[in-house]
C-alpha positions in Angstrom: 101.0 77.8 50.4 99.4 81.3 50.7 97.0 80.2 47.7 96.2 77.2 49.4 95.2 78.8 52.5 92.8 81.4 50.9 91.2 78.8 48.9 90.6 76.7 52.1 89.1 79.5 54.0 87.3 80.7 51.0 85.8 77.1 50.5 85.2 76.6 54.1 83.3 80.2 54.0 80.9 79.2 51.1 79.6 75.8 53.0 78.8 78.0 55.7 77.2 80.7 53.7 75.3 78.2 51.7 74.2 76.7 55.0 72.7 79.6 56.2 71.1 80.3 52.9 69.6 77.0 52.4 67.8 77.4 56.2 66.2 80.7 55.8 65.0 79.1 52.4 62.8 76.8 54.8 59.4 77.0 55.1 59.9 77.1 58.8 63.7 78.6 59.2 65.5 77.9 62.5 67.1 81.9 62.5 69.1 80.9 65.4 70.7 77.9 63.5 71.4 80.8 60.3 72.6 83.2 63.0 75.6 80.8 63.7 76.2 79.5 60.3 76.3 83.6 59.3 78.5 84.1 62.4 81.0 80.9 61.5 81.4 82.2 57.8 82.0 85.6 59.2 85.0 84.4 61.4 86.4 82.7 58.9 86.2 85.6 56.6 87.8 87.9 59.2 90.7 85.0 59.9 90.9 84.7 56.2 91.9 88.7 56.0 93.8 88.7 58.6 96.1 85.7 57.2 95.3 86.7 53.4 94.9 90.1 52.3 92.9 88.9 49.4 90.1 87.7 52.3 89.1 91.1 52.9 87.5 91.6 49.3 85.7 88.7 49.7 84.6 89.7 52.9 83.6 93.0 51.3 81.3 90.9 49.0 79.5 88.9 51.6 79.3 92.0 54.4 76.3 93.6 52.4 74.5 90.7 52.5 75.1 89.8 56.1 74.1 93.1 57.3 70.9 92.7 55.5 70.0 89.3 57.2 70.6 90.4 60.6 67.5 92.1 61.4 65.4 89.3 59.7 67.6 87.0 62.1 66.7 89.1 65.2 70.8 89.3 65.7 72.6 92.8 66.5 75.6 93.5 64.9 77.8 93.0 67.7 77.1 89.4 67.3 79.4 89.1 64.5 82.1 91.4 66.2 
């Protein structure tokens, strides 16, 4: 059960990250939409980290990417807290 929960959260987070990635690659990206997708991914990963210790590893891998995108999106880091 713990493994399936981890996989479910991981798949959900990856979907949100892929959505954000696709949006920022558009000719005229919607920064708010991308930021909200990243926020959803962050929320899922934090929940996974709280629920399943292994989720923390995944969060540590994507956090640097999200942090680099924040200034471009014009979003304060507190948006993801």
